[in-house]
FIDO-437580 format. One record per residue: x, y, z of N, C-alpha, C, O in turn; chain. Coordinates in steps of 0.05 Angstrom, whole numbers, plus 32768, in hexadecimal, padded with zeros to 4 digits. Layout:
BEGIN
NODE    n.u    n.v    n.w   ca.u   ca.v   ca.w    c.u    c.v    c.w    o.u    o.v    o.w   c
NODE      X      Y      Z      X      Y      Z      X      Y      Z      X      Y      Z   A
...
% end
This chain:
BEGIN
NODE    n.u    n.v    n.w   ca.u   ca.v   ca.w    c.u    c.v    c.w    o.u    o.v    o.w   c
NODE   7EAB   7E79   7EF4   7EB0   7E76   7F10   7E99   7E83   7F20   7E92   7E9A   7F1A   A
NODE   7E8F   7E75   7F34   7E79   7E80   7F44   7E85   7E90   7F5B   7E96   7E86   7F6A   A
NODE   7E7D   7EAA   7F5E   7E89   7EBB   7F73   7E82   7EB0   7F8E   7E6C   7EA6   7F93   A
NODE   7E95   7EB3   7FA1   7E91   7EAD   7FBD   7E88   7EC5   7FCC   7E79   7EC3   7FE0   A
NODE   7E91   7EDC   7FC4   7E89   7EF5   7FD1   7E90   7F0C   7FBD   7E97   7F07   7FA6   A
NODE   7E8F   7F24   7FC6   7E95   7F3B   7FB5   7EA0   7F52   7FC6   7E9F   7F51   7FDE   A
NODE   7EAC   7F65   7FB8   7EB4   7F7E   7FC5   7EB1   7F95   7FB2   7EB1   7F92   7F99   A
NODE   7EAF   7FAD   7FBD   7EAE   7FC5   7FAE   7EC2   7FD8   7FB9   7EC4   7FDB   7FD2   A
NODE   7ED2   7FE5   7FA8   7EE6   7FF8   7FB1   7EDB   8014   7FAE   7ED8   801E   7F97   A
NODE   7ED3   8022   7FC4   7EC8   803D   7FC1   7EDD   8050   7FB5   7EF5   804C   7FB8   A
NODE   7ED3   8064   7FA7   7EE4   8077   7F99   7EF7   8085   7FAC   7F0C   808E   7FA3   A
NODE   7EF0   8087   7FC5   7F02   8094   7FD9   7F1D   8086   7FD9   7F32   8093   7FDE   A
NODE   7F1E   806C   7FD4   7F36   805D   7FD8   7F45   8059   7FBD   7F4E   8043   7FB6   A
NODE   7F48   806F   7FAF   7F55   806E   7F95   7F74   8070   7F98   7F7E   8079   7FAC   A
NODE   7F82   8067   7F83   7F9E   806C   7F81   7FA1   807F   7F69   7F9C   8097   7F6B   A
NODE   7FA9   8075   7F51   7FA7   8084   7F39   7F8A   808A   7F33   7F78   807C   7F3D   A
NODE   7F84   809E   7F23   7F68   80A5   7F1D   7F58   808D   7F12   7F61   8080   7EFF   A
NODE   7F41   8088   7F1E   7F30   8073   7F14   7F37   8057   7F1D   7F2A   8044   7F15   A
NODE   7F4D   8054   7F2C   7F56   8039   7F35   7F57   8038   7F53   7F5C   804C   7F61   A
NODE   7F52   8020   7F5E   7F55   801C   7F7A   7F73   801E   7F82   7F84   8015   7F73   A
NODE   7F78   8029   7F9A   7F93   8028   7FA4   7F9C   800C   7FA7   7F8E   7FFB   7FB3   A
NODE   7FB4   8005   7F9D   7FBD   7FE9   7F9C   7FBF   7FDD   7FB8   7FB8   7FC5   7FBB   A
NODE   7FC9   7FEC   7FCB   7FCC   7FE1   7FE6   7FB1   7FDC   7FF3   7FAD   7FC7   8000   A
NODE   7F9F   7FEE   7FF0   7F84   7FEB   7FFB   7F76   7FD3   7FEF   7F6A   7FC3   7FFD   A
NODE   7F76   7FD1   7FD4   7F6A   7FBB   7FC6   7F76   7FA1   7FCF   7F67   7F8D   7FD4   A
NODE   7F90   7FA0   7FD1   7F9E   7F87   7FDA   7F96   7F7F   7FF6   7F91   7F68   7FFB   A
NODE   7F94   7F93   8008   7F8B   7F8D   8023   7F6F   7F82   8025   7F69   7F70   8034   A
NODE   7F5D   7F8E   8015   7F42   7F84   8014   7F40   7F67   800A   7F33   7F57   8016   A
NODE   7F4F   7F62   7FF5   7F4F   7F47   7FE9   7F5C   7F33   7FFC   7F52   7F1C   8000   A
NODE   7F72   7F3B   8009   7F7F   7F2A   801D   7F6C   7F22   8033   7F6E   7F0B   803D   A
NODE   7F5A   7F34   803B   7F47   7F2E   8050   7F32   7F1A   8048   7F23   7F11   8059   A
NODE   7F31   7F13   802E   7F1D   7F00   8025   7F28   7EE3   8024   7F19   7ED1   801D   A
NODE   7F41   7EE0   802B   7F4D   7EC5   802B   7F41   7EB4   8042   7F39   7EBF   8056   A
NODE   7F40   7E9A   803D   7F37   7E88   8052   7F4F   7E7F   8062   7F5F   7E70   8059   A
NODE   7F50   7E88   807B   7F62   7E7B   808F   7F7F   7E80   808F   7F8E   7E6F   8099   A
NODE   7F8B   7E97   8084   7FA7   7E9B   8089   7FAD   7E9D   80A7   7F9D   7EA9   80B6   A
NODE   7FC3   7E93   80AF   7FCB   7E94   80CB   7FD2   7EB1   80D2   7FE2   7EBD   80C4   A
NODE   7FC6   7EBD   80E7   7FCD   7ED8   80EF   7FEB   7EDC   80F3   7FF8   7ECB   80FE   A
NODE   7FF5   7EF2   80E8   8012   7EF7   80EB   8022   7EEC   80D4   803B   7EF1   80D3   A
NODE   8016   7EDD   80C1   8024   7ED3   80AA   801F   7EE6   8092   800C   7EF6   8093   A
NODE   802F   7EE3   807D   802C   7EF6   8067   8017   7EED   8053   8011   7ED5   8050   A
NODE   800B   7F00   8046   7FFA   7EFC   802F   8004   7F0D   8018   800D   7F23   801B   A
NODE   8004   7F01   8000   800D   7F0E   7FE8   7FF6   7F12   7FD5   7FE7   7F00   7FD0   A
NODE   7FF5   7F2A   7FC9   7FE0   7F31   7FB5   7FEE   7F3A   7F9C   8000   7F4B   7F9C   A
NODE   7FE6   7F2E   7F86   7FF0   7F35   7F6B   7FD9   7F44   7F5D   7FC3   7F3A   7F5A   A
NODE   7FDF   7F5D   7F54   7FCC   7F6D   7F47   7FD0   7F6A   7F29   7FE5   7F71   7F1E   A
NODE   7FBB   7F60   7F1C   7FBD   7F5A   7EFF   7FB4   7F71   7EEE   7FC0   7F77   7ED9   A
NODE   7F9F   7F7F   7EF7   7F94   7F96   7EE8   7F8A   7FAA   7EFC   7F86   7FA4   7F13   A
NODE   7F87   7FC4   7EF3   7F7D   7FD8   7F06   7F61   7FD0   7F10   7F50   7FC5   7F01   A
NODE   7F5C   7FD6   7F29   7F42   7FD0   7F35   7F2F   7FE8   7F32   7F36   7FFE   7F3C   A
NODE   7F18   7FE5   7F25   7F06   7FFB   7F22   7EF9   8003   7F3C   7EF7   7FF3   7F4F   A
NODE   7EEF   801C   7F3D   7EE3   8027   7F55   7EC4   8026   7F54   7EB8   8026   7F3E   A
NODE   7EB8   8024   7F6B   7E9B   8025   7F6E   7E8D   8011   7F5C   7E78   8016   7F50   A
NODE   7E98   7FF9   7F5A   7E8D   7FE4   7F4A   7E8F   7FC9   7F59   7EA3   7FC3   7F64   A
NODE   7E79   7FBA   7F58   7E78   7FA0   7F66   7E8A   7F8D   7F57   7E87   7F88   7F3F   A
NODE   7E9D   7F81   7F66   7EB1   7F6F   7F5A   7EAE   7F54   7F68   7EA9   7F53   7F81   A
NODE   7EB1   7F3E   7F5A   7EAE   7F24   7F65   7EC8   7F19   7F70   7EDE   7F20   7F67   A
NODE   7EC5   7F08   7F85   7EDC   7EFA   7F91   7ED6   7EDD   7F90   7EC1   7ED4   7F99   A
NODE   7EE9   7ECD   7F85   7EE7   7EB0   7F84   7EFE   7EA5   7F95   7F15   7EAE   7F93   A
NODE   7EF8   7E91   7FA6   7F0D   7E84   7FB5   7F14   7E69   7FA8   7F02   7E59   7FA2   A
NODE   7F2D   7E65   7FA3   7F37   7E4C   7F98   7F4E   7E41   7FAA   7F64   7E4B   7FA9   A
NODE   7F47   7E2D   7FBA   7F5B   7E23   7FCD   7F63   7E39   7FE1   7F52   7E44   7FEF   A
NODE   7F7D   7E3F   7FE2   7F87   7E54   7FF4   7F87   7E6F   7FE7   7F91   7E83   7FF3   A
NODE   7F7D   7E72   7FCF   7F7E   7E8A   7FBF   7F63   7E98   7FBE   7F4E   7E8B   7FBD   A
NODE   7F64   7EB3   7FBE   7F4C   7EC4   7FB9   7F51   7ED4   7FA0   7F66   7EE1   7F9D   A
NODE   7F3E   7ED3   7F8D   7F41   7EE0   7F73   7F2C   7EF6   7F70   7F15   7EF1   7F74   A
NODE   7F35   7F0E   7F69   7F23   7F24   7F64   7F1E   7F27   7F46   7F30   7F27   7F36   A
NODE   7F04   7F27   7F3F   7EFC   7F26   7F23   7EE9   7F3E   7F1C   7EDA   7F47   7F2C   A
NODE   7EEC   7F47   7F03   7ED8   7F58   7EF7   7ECF   7F49   7EDE   7EDC   7F48   7ECA   A
NODE   7EB7   7F3E   7EE0   7EAE   7F2B   7ECC   7EC0   7F13   7ECB   7EC3   7F06   7EE0   A
NODE   7ECC   7F0D   7EB4   7EDE   7EF7   7EB2   7EFC   7EFF   7EB4   7F0E   7EEF   7EB2   A
NODE   7F00   7F19   7EB8   7F1C   7F24   7EB9   7F26   7F23   7ED6   7F19   7F2D   7EE8   A
NODE   7F3E   7F17   7ED9   7F4B   7F16   7EF3   7F58   7F31   7EF9   7F6A   7F3A   7EEA   A
NODE   7F50   7F3D   7F0F   7F5C   7F57   7F17   7F74   7F53   7F2B   7F88   7F60   7F29   A
NODE   7F70   7F40   7F3D   7F85   7F3B   7F52   7F81   7F20   7F5E   7F6C   7F14   7F5D   A
NODE   7F97   7F15   7F69   7F97   7EFB   7F77   7FA6   7EFE   7F91   7FBB   7F0B   7F93   A
NODE   7F9B   7EF2   7FA6   7FA7   7EF2   7FC0   7FAC   7ED6   7FCA   7F9C   7EC4   7FC5   A
NODE   7FC2   7ED1   7FD8   7FC8   7EB7   7FE3   7FDC   7EBA   7FFA   7FEB   7ECD   7FFB   A
NODE   7FDC   7EA7   800C   7FF1   7EA7   8021   800D   7EA6   8015   8010   7E9A   7FFF   A
NODE   8020   7EB1   8022   803B   7EB3   8016   8050   7EB1   802C   804B   7EB4   8044   A
NODE   8069   7EAB   8023   8080   7EAC   8034   8090   7EC5   802A   809A   7EC5   8013   A
NODE   8093   7ED8   803C   80A1   7EF1   8034   80BF   7EEE   8035   80C9   7EE3   8049   A
NODE   80CD   7EF7   8021   80EA   7EF7   8021   80F5   7F07   8039   80E9   7F1B   8041   A
NODE   810B   7EFE   8044   8116   7F0C   805B   8124   7F26   8052   8133   7F27   803F   A
NODE   811E   7F3B   8061   812D   7F54   805E   812B   7F62   8078   811A   7F5C   8089   A
NODE   813C   7F76   807D   813D   7F83   8097   8131   7F9F   8094   813D   7FB1   8089   A
NODE   8118   7FA3   809F   810B   7FBD   809D   811B   7FD2   80AB   8127   7FCE   80C0   A
NODE   811A   7FEA   80A0   8126   8001   80AD   8113   800C   80C2   80FA   800A   80BF   A
NODE   811E   8017   80D7   810E   8020   80EE   810F   803F   80F0   8124   804B   80EA   A
NODE   80F9   804B   80F8   80F9   8068   80FD   80E4   806D   8112   80CF   8061   8113   A
NODE   80EA   8080   8124   80D6   8089   8137   80C2   809B   8129   80C6   80A4   8113   A
NODE   80AC   80A1   8137   8098   80B3   812C   80A5   80CF   8126   80A0   80DA   8111   A
NODE   80B5   80D9   8139   80C1   80F3   8135   80D5   80F3   811F   80D7   8107   810F   A
NODE   80E4   80DE   811C   80F7   80DC   8106   80E8   80DB   80EB   80F1   80E8   80D8   A
NODE   80D3   80CC   80EA   80C3   80CB   80D1   80B6   80E5   80CB   80B5   80EE   80B4   A
NODE   80AC   80F3   80E0   80A1   810E   80DB   80B5   8121   80D1   80AF   8132   80C0   A
NODE   80CE   811F   80DA   80E3   8130   80D0   80E9   812B   80B3   80ED   813D   80A3   A
NODE   80EA   8111   80AC   80EF   810A   8090   80D9   8114   807E   80DF   811D   8067   A
NODE   80C1   8113   8087   80AA   811B   8076   80A8   8139   8071   8099   8142   8060   A
NODE   80B7   8149   8080   80B7   8166   807A   80C2   816D   805F   80BD   8182   8055   A
NODE   80D2   815A   8054   80DD   815D   8039   80D5   8145   8029   80E5   8133   8025   A
NODE   80BC   8144   801E   80B2   812C   8010   80C5   8126   7FF8   80CF   8138   7FEB   A
NODE   80C9   810C   7FF4   80DC   8104   7FDE   80D1   810C   7FC3   80E1   8112   7FB1   A
NODE   80B7   810E   7FC0   80AB   811A   7FA9   809A   8132   7FB2   8086   812E   7FC0   A
NODE   80A2   814A   7FAC   8094   8162   7FB5   8076   8161   7FAD   806F   8157   7F98   A
NODE   8066   816B   7FBF   8049   816A   7FBA   8041   8176   7FA0   802E   816D   7F92   A
NODE   804E   818C   7F98   8047   8199   7F7F   804C   8188   7F67   8040   818C   7F52   A
NODE   805D   8173   7F69   8063   8162   7F52   8059   8145   7F57   8061   8133   7F48   A
NODE   8048   8142   7F6A   803E   8127   7F70   802D   811D   7F59   801B   812B   7F50   A
NODE   8033   8105   7F4F   8024   80FB   7F37   8008   80F3   7F3C   7FF8   80F1   7F2A   A
NODE   8001   80ED   7F55   7FE6   80E4   7F5C   7FDB   80F3   7F74   7FDA   80E9   7F8B   A
NODE   7FD4   810D   7F70   7FCD   811E   7F87   7FB5   8115   7F97   7FB1   811E   7FAE   A
NODE   7FA4   8104   7F8C   7F8C   80FB   7F9A   7F8E   80DE   7FA4   7F79   80D3   7FAC   A
NODE   7FA5   80D2   7FA3   7FA8   80B7   7FAD   7FA0   80B6   7FCA   7FA7   80C7   7FDA   A
NODE   7F91   80A1   7FD2   7F87   809E   7FED   7F9E   809D   8001   7F9A   80A7   8018   A
NODE   7FB4   8091   7FFA   7FCA   808E   800D   7FDC   80A6   800F   7FE2   80B0   8024   A
NODE   7FE6   80AF   7FF7   7FFB   80C3   7FF7   7FF4   80DD   7FE9   8005   80EF   7FE7   A
NODE   7FDC   80E0   7FDF   7FD5   80F8   7FD0   7FD5   8111   7FE1   7FC8   8112   7FF6   A
NODE   7FE4   8126   7FD9   7FE5   813E   7FE9   7FCB   814E   7FE9   7FC7   8160   7FF9   A
NODE   7FB9   8148   7FD6   7F9F   8155   7FD6   7F8B   8149   7FEA   7F75   8154   7FEE   A
NODE   7F91   8132   7FF5   7F80   8125   8009   7F85   8130   8025   7F9D   8135   802C   A
NODE   7F70   8134   8034   7F73   8140   804F   7F71   812A   8064   7F67   8114   805E   A
NODE   7F7A   8130   807C   7F78   811D   8092   7F5B   8115   8096   7F49   8127   8096   A
NODE   7F55   80FC   809A   7F3A   80F2   809D   7F2E   80EA   8083   7F19   80DD   8082   A
NODE   7F3B   80F0   806D   7F32   80E8   8052   7F47   80D5   8046   7F40   80BF   803E   A
NODE   7F60   80DE   8044   7F76   80CD   803C   7F88   80C6   8053   7F84   80CF   8069   A
NODE   7F9C   80B6   804D   7FAF   80AE   8063   7FC5   80C3   8067   7FD1   80C3   807C   A
NODE   7FC9   80D4   8054   7FDC   80EA   8057   7FF8   80E0   805E   8005   80EB   8070   A
NODE   8002   80CC   804F   801C   80C1   8053   802F   80CD   803D   802C   80C7   8026   A
NODE   8042   80DD   8046   8054   80EB   8033   8071   80E6   803A   807C   80F5   804A   A
NODE   807D   80D1   8030   8098   80CA   8038   80AD   80DE   802F   80AC   80EA   801A   A
NODE   80C1   80E1   8040   80DA   80EF   8039   80F2   80DE   8041   80EF   80C9   804D   A
NODE   8109   80E8   803A   8122   80D8   803F   8129   80DA   805C   812A   80EF   8068   A
NODE   812E   80C2   8068   8135   80C0   8084   8153   80C4   8088   8163   80B4   807E   A
NODE   815A   80D9   8096   8177   80DD   809D   8187   80EE   8089   819F   80EF   808C   A
NODE   817A   80FA   8075   8189   810B   8064   8182   8108   8047   8174   80F4   803F   A
NODE   818A   811A   8036   8182   811C   801A   818C   8105   8008   8181   8101   7FF2   A
NODE   81A0   80F6   8011   81AA   80E0   8001   81A1   80C4   800C   81A9   80B0   8001   A
NODE   8191   80C4   8020   8189   80AB   802D   8178   809A   801A   8167   80A5   800C   A
NODE   817C   8080   801A   816C   806E   800B   8152   8065   801A   8141   8058   800E   A
NODE   8151   806D   8033   813A   8065   8044   8126   807C   8045   812E   8093   804B   A
NODE   810D   8076   8040   80F8   808A   8042   80E8   8085   805C   80E7   806F   8066   A
NODE   80DC   809A   8066   80CB   8097   807E   80B5   80AC   807E   80B7   80C1   8072   A
NODE   809F   80A5   808B   8088   80B6   808E   807A   80B0   80A8   8078   8099   80B0   A
NODE   806F   80C5   80B5   805E   80C0   80CC   8042   80B9   80C4   8039   80C1   80AE   A
NODE   8033   80AC   80D5   8017   80A5   80CF   8008   80A3   80E9   8010   8094   80FB   A
NODE   7FF2   80B2   80EB   7FE0   80B0   8102   7FC5   80A8   80F7   7FB6   80B9   80ED   A
NODE   7FBD   808E   80F9   7FA4   8085   80ED   7F8C   8092   80FB   7F8B   8093   8114   A
NODE   7F7A   809C   80EB   7F62   80A9   80F7   7F4D   8095   80FE   7F4F   807E   80F6   A
NODE   7F39   809E   810D   7F25   808B   8118   7F15   807D   8103   7F0B   8067   8107   A
NODE   7F12   8089   80EB   7F03   807D   80D5   7F10   8065   80C9   7F04   8057   80B9   A
NODE   7F29   805F   80D1   7F37   8048   80C6   7F36   8030   80D9   7F42   801B   80D3   A
NODE   7F28   8032   80EF   7F29   801D   8104   7F11   800B   8104   7EFC   8011   80F9   A
NODE   7F14   7FF4   8112   7EFE   7FE2   8117   7EF1   7FE9   8131   7EF6   7FFE   813D   A
NODE   7EDF   7FD8   813A   7ED0   7FDE   8153   7EE2   7FDF   816C   7EDB   7FEC   8180   A
NODE   7EF9   7FD2   816A   7F0B   7FD2   8181   7F20   7FE9   817F   7F32   7FEB   8190   A
NODE   7F1D   7FFA   816B   7F2F   8010   8168   7F4A   8009   815C   7F5D   8019   815F   A
NODE   7F4C   7FF2   814F   7F64   7FEA   8141   7F61   7FEF   8123   7F4C   7FEB   8118   A
NODE   7F77   7FF7   8116   7F76   7FFD   80FA   7F70   7FE4   80EA   7F7C   7FCF   80EE   A
NODE   7F5C   7FE6   80D8   7F55   7FD0   80C7   7F6C   7FC7   80B5   7F7C   7FD9   80AC   A
NODE   7F6F   7FAD   80B0   7F86   7FA4   80A0   7F8A   7FB1   8085   7FA1   7FB7   807D   A
NODE   7F74   7FB7   8077   7F77   7FC2   805C   7F85   7FDD   805C   7F91   7FE5   8048   A
NODE   7F82   7FEC   8072   7F8F   8006   8074   7FAD   8003   807B   7FBD   8014   8074   A
NODE   7FB4   7FED   8089   7FD0   7FE8   808D   7FDD   7FE1   8072   7FF3   7FEA   806C   A
NODE   7FD0   7FD0   8062   7FDA   7FCA   8047   7FDE   7FE4   8037   7FF2   7FE8   802A   A
NODE   7FCA   7FF5   8038   7FCB   800E   8029   7FE3   801F   8032   7FF1   802B   8022   A
NODE   7FE6   8021   804C   7FFB   8032   8057   8017   8028   804F   8029   8038   804D   A
NODE   801A   800E   804B   8034   8003   8044   8039   8004   8026   804F   7FFE   801C   A
NODE   8024   800A   8016   8026   800A   7FF9   8036   8021   7FEE   804C   801D   7FE4   A
NODE   802C   8039   7FF0   8038   8050   7FE2   8054   8057   7FEB   8064   805E   7FDA   A
NODE   805C   8054   8005   8078   8059   800B   808B   8048   7FFB   80A1   8052   7FF4   A
NODE   8084   802F   7FF5   8096   801F   7FE4   8097   802A   7FC8   80AC   8029   7FBC   A
NODE   8081   8035   7FBE   8081   8041   7FA4   8093   8059   7FA3   80A1   805E   7F8F   A
NODE   8092   806A   7FB8   80A4   8081   7FB9   80C1   8078   7FBA   80D2   8084   7FAE   A
NODE   80C6   8062   7FC8   80E2   8058   7FCB   80EE   8050   7FB0   8105   8054   7FAB   A
NODE   80DD   8043   7F9F   80E9   803A   7F85   80EC   8050   7F71   80FC   804D   7F5E   A
NODE   80DE   8066   7F74   80E2   807C   7F61   80F1   8094   7F6D   80F4   80A8   7F60   A
NODE   80FA   8091   7F86   8106   80A8   7F93   811E   80B3   7F84   8123   80CC   7F85   A
NODE   812D   80A2   7F77   8145   80AC   7F68   8140   80B0   7F4A   8152   80B7   7F3B   A
NODE   8127   80AD   7F42   8120   80B1   7F26   8103   80BA   7F26   80F1   80AB   7F1F   A
NODE   80FE   80D3   7F2D   80E3   80DD   7F31   80D3   80DF   7F17   80BB   80E4   7F17   A
NODE   80E1   80DB   7F00   80D3   80DB   7EE6   80C6   80C0   7EE1   80B5   80BE   7ECF   A
NODE   80CD   80AB   7EF0   80C3   8091   7EEB   80A7   808D   7EF7   80A2   8098   7F0D   A
NODE   8096   807F   7EE9   807B   807A   7EF2   8078   805C   7EF8   8083   804B   7EE9   A
NODE   806B   8055   7F0E   8069   8039   7F16   804D   8033   7F1F   803E   8044   7F29   A
NODE   8045   8019   7F1C   802C   800F   7F27   8032   7FF7   7F38   8044   7FE7   7F31   A
NODE   8023   7FF3   7F4D   8027   7FDC   7F5E   801F   7FC2   7F50   8009   7FC0   7F45   A
NODE   8031   7FAF   7F50   802C   7F95   7F43   8027   7F7F   7F57   8016   7F6D   7F52   A
NODE   8035   7F80   7F6D   8032   7F6A   7F81   8039   7F76   7F9C   804B   7F86   7F9F   A
NODE   802A   7F6D   7FB1   802F   7F76   7FCC   802B   7F5F   7FDF   8016   7F52   7FDF   A
NODE   803F   7F5A   7FEF   803E   7F46   8005   8040   7F55   801F   8052   7F65   8023   A
NODE   802E   7F4E   8032   802D   7F5C   804C   802B   7F47   8062   801C   7F34   8060   A
NODE   803A   7F4C   8077   8037   7F3D   8090   8030   7F50   80A6   8040   7F62   80AD   A
NODE   8019   7F4D   80B3   8010   7F5E   80C9   8016   7F50   80E3   800B   7F3A   80E8   A
NODE   8027   7F5C   80F3   802D   7F51   810E   8018   7F5A   8122   800F   7F4A   8132   A
NODE   8011   7F73   8121   7FFD   7F7F   8132   7FF2   7F97   8125   7FFE   7FA3   8113   A
NODE   7FDA   7FA0   812D   7FCD   7FB7   8121   7FCE   7FCF   8134   7FC8   7FCB   814C   A
NODE   7FD5   7FE6   812A   7FD6   7FFE   813C   7FBA   8006   8144   7FA6   8000   8137   A
NODE   7FB9   8015   8159   7FA0   8022   8162   7F9B   803B   8151   7FAE   8048   8149   A
NODE   7F82   8043   814D   7F7D   805C   8141   7F88   8072   8153   7F86   8070   816C   A
NODE   7F93   8086   8147   7F9F   809C   8156   7FBC   8097   815F   7FC8   80A8   816B   A
NODE   7FC6   807F   815A   7FE2   8078   8162   7FF6   8086   8150   7FF2   8088   8138   A
NODE   800C   808F   815C   8021   809B   814C   8033   8085   8140   8042   8079   814E   A
NODE   8030   8081   8126   803E   806C   8118   8053   8078   8106   8052   8090   80FF   A
NODE   8066   8067   80FD   8079   806F   80E9   807B   8059   80D4   8078   8042   80DA   A
NODE   8081   8062   80BC   8083   804F   80A5   809E   8055   8098   80A6   806C   8094   A
NODE   80AD   803F   8092   80C6   8042   8083   80C4   8031   8069   80B4   801F   8067   A
NODE   80D4   8039   8056   80D5   802A   803C   80F0   802E   802F   80FE   8042   8033   A
NODE   80F8   8019   8020   8110   801B   8010   810E   800A   7FF7   80FF   7FF7   7FF6   A
NODE   811D   8012   7FE3   811E   8002   7FCA   8130   7FEA   7FCF   8145   7FEC   7FDC   A
NODE   8128   7FD3   7FC5   8136   7FBA   7FC9   8144   7FAF   7FB0   8155   7F9D   7FB2   A
NODE   813D   7FB9   7F99   814A   7FAF   7F81   8139   7FB3   7F68   8122   7FBD   7F6A   A
NODE   8144   7FAC   7F51   8137   7FB0   7F38   813E   7F9A   7F25   8155   7F90   7F24   A
NODE   812A   7F91   7F15   812E   7F7D   7F00   811D   7F87   7EE8   8106   7F81   7EE6   A
NODE   812A   7F95   7ED6   811C   7FA0   7EBF   8107   7FB4   7EC8   810D   7FC8   7ED5   A
NODE   80EE   7FAF   7EC0   80D8   7FC1   7EC8   80CD   7FBC   7EE4   80BD   7FCB   7EEE   A
NODE   80D7   7FA7   7EF1   80CE   7FA0   7F0C   80E1   7FAD   7F21   80F9   7FA8   7F21   A
NODE   80D5   7FBC   7F33   80E4   7FC9   7F49   80D9   7FBF   7F63   80C0   7FBE   7F67   A
NODE   80EB   7FB7   7F76   80E2   7FAC   7F8F   80E7   7FC0   7FA6   80FB   7FCE   7FA6   A
NODE   80D4   7FC0   7FB9   80D7   7FD1   7FD0   80CD   7FC3   7FE9   80BC   7FB1   7FE7   A
NODE   80D8   7FCB   7FFF   80CE   7FC1   8019   80C5   7FD9   802A   80CF   7FEF   8027   A
NODE   80B0   7FD4   803A   80A6   7FE9   804C   809E   7FDD   8066   8099   7FC5   8068   A
NODE   809D   7FED   807B   8097   7FE3   8096   8088   7FF8   80A5   808B   8010   80A1   A
NODE   8077   7FEE   80B8   8066   7FFF   80C9   806E   7FFA   80E6   8070   7FE3   80EF   A
NODE   8073   8010   80F5   807A   800F   8111   8066   801E   8122   805A   8032   8119   A
NODE   8061   8014   813A   804E   8020   814C   805C   8035   815E   8073   803B   815B   A
NODE   804C   8040   8170   8056   8056   8181   806D   804D   8192   807E   805E   8199   A
NODE   806E   8034   819A   8083   802A   81AB   809C   8021   819C   80AF   8018   81A8   A
NODE   809B   8023   8181   80B1   801A   8171   80B0   7FFD   8168   80C2   7FF3   815A   A
NODE   809A   7FEF   8170   8097   7FD3   8168   8090   7FD1   814A   8080   7FE1   8140   A
NODE   809A   7FBD   813C   8093   7FB8   8121   8077   7FAC   8120   8072   7F98   812C   A
NODE   8065   7FBA   8111   8049   7FB1   8110   8043   7FA2   80F6   8033   7F90   80F6   A
NODE   8050   7FAA   80E0   804B   7F9D   80C6   8063   7FA2   80B3   8071   7FB6   80B6   A
NODE   8066   7F8F   80A1   807C   7F92   808E   8071   7F89   8072   8060   7F78   8070   A
NODE   807C   7F96   805D   8072   7F90   8042   808A   7F8F   802F   809E   7F9B   8032   A
NODE   8085   7F7F   801A   8097   7F7F   8003   8086   7F82   7FEA   8071   7F76   7FE7   A
NODE   808F   7F94   7FD8   807F   7F9B   7FC0   808F   7F99   7FA7   80A8   7F9D   7FA7   A
NODE   8082   7F92   7F92   808D   7F93   7F77   807E   7FA8   7F67   8065   7FA7   7F64   A
NODE   808C   7FBC   7F5E   8080   7FD2   7F4E   8089   7FCF   7F31   809E   7FC5   7F2B   A
NODE   8077   7FD7   7F1F   807C   7FD4   7F02   807F   7FF0   7EF6   806E   8001   7EF9   A
NODE   8095   7FF4   7EE8   8099   800D   7EDA   8086   800E   7EC2   8085   7FFC   7EB2   A
NODE   8077   8024   7EC0   8063   8027   7EAB   8066   8043   7E9E   8071   8055   7EAA   A
NODE   805A   8046   7E86   8059   8061   7E7B   8049   8074   7E8C   8036   806A   7E99   A
NODE   804F   808D   7E8E   8040   809F   7E9F   8022   809F   7E9A   8012   80A4   7EAC   A
NODE   801A   809A   7E81   7FFD   809B   7E7B   7FEE   8084   7E88   7FD6   8085   7E8B   A
NODE   7FFC   806F   7E90   7FEF   8058   7E9E   7FE4   8061   7EB8   7FD0   8054   7EC2   A
NODE   7FEF   8075   7EC5   7FE4   807F   7EDE   7FCB   808F   7EDA   7FBD   8095   7EEE   A
NODE   7FC5   8095   7EC2   7FAC   80A4   7EBC   7F97   8093   7EAE   7F81   809C   7EA7   A
NODE   7F9E   8079   7EA8   7F8D   8068   7E98   7F72   8063   7EA5   7F5E   8062   7E97   A
NODE   7F72   8061   7EBF   7F58   805C   7ECC   7F45   8072   7ECC   7F2D   806F   7ED2   A
NODE   7F4E   808A   7EC5   7F3C   80A1   7EC4   7F2B   80A2   7EAB   7F17   80B1   7EAA   A
NODE   7F32   8092   7E97   7F24   8092   7E7E   7F08   8087   7E80   7EF9   8086   7E6D   A
% end
């Protein structure tokens, strides 16, 4: 297949060691599609971990964009119809309160350098999204505050789409392992519908909940709200239960 374009995932945007963060990679690939209608959903299926700091090819086939390393398919993006579900809502202050007790304590975080949720990342470097239970210790709903920094914006001061995808990624992962913190998961599929993009510096909130399980596949929904409480974006994810060493495989 002859490449139509290419992309490189800088090491800053890692998830597990040596791999691109699944939400960020998905958002970048979604942006390579030809002509999705704004406000409609795009779904990305991640086939293999995305390497960092390496030029990767993109091939467009009809309505699909395919990310390749040589002849190996890493990910595929296409327009999608998202299943209906009702996102949970939280204000910025409610989300900030939930995050004071992270569902996975920082000291036991399995990916401390993840671009989205790693506790070793500082503001301006990572997204610093650390979900906690909304409304009490037994709540199934997680929430986290998020204030996008200026480095995440376009020329108009709006957050670039790939960072919205990234912000919606990890909270869903926390939701599926919240009741079994010994379980390890990798993102397998992510569908996102962006209604509007927040401004840099806007006080946003993110919520997430587990939606179900089928064997090794765990489903989660997440949502992004702006400072006025309007829904800005919604996501549905499929996570795959993996051995703990799979989260370290990219470091080899």
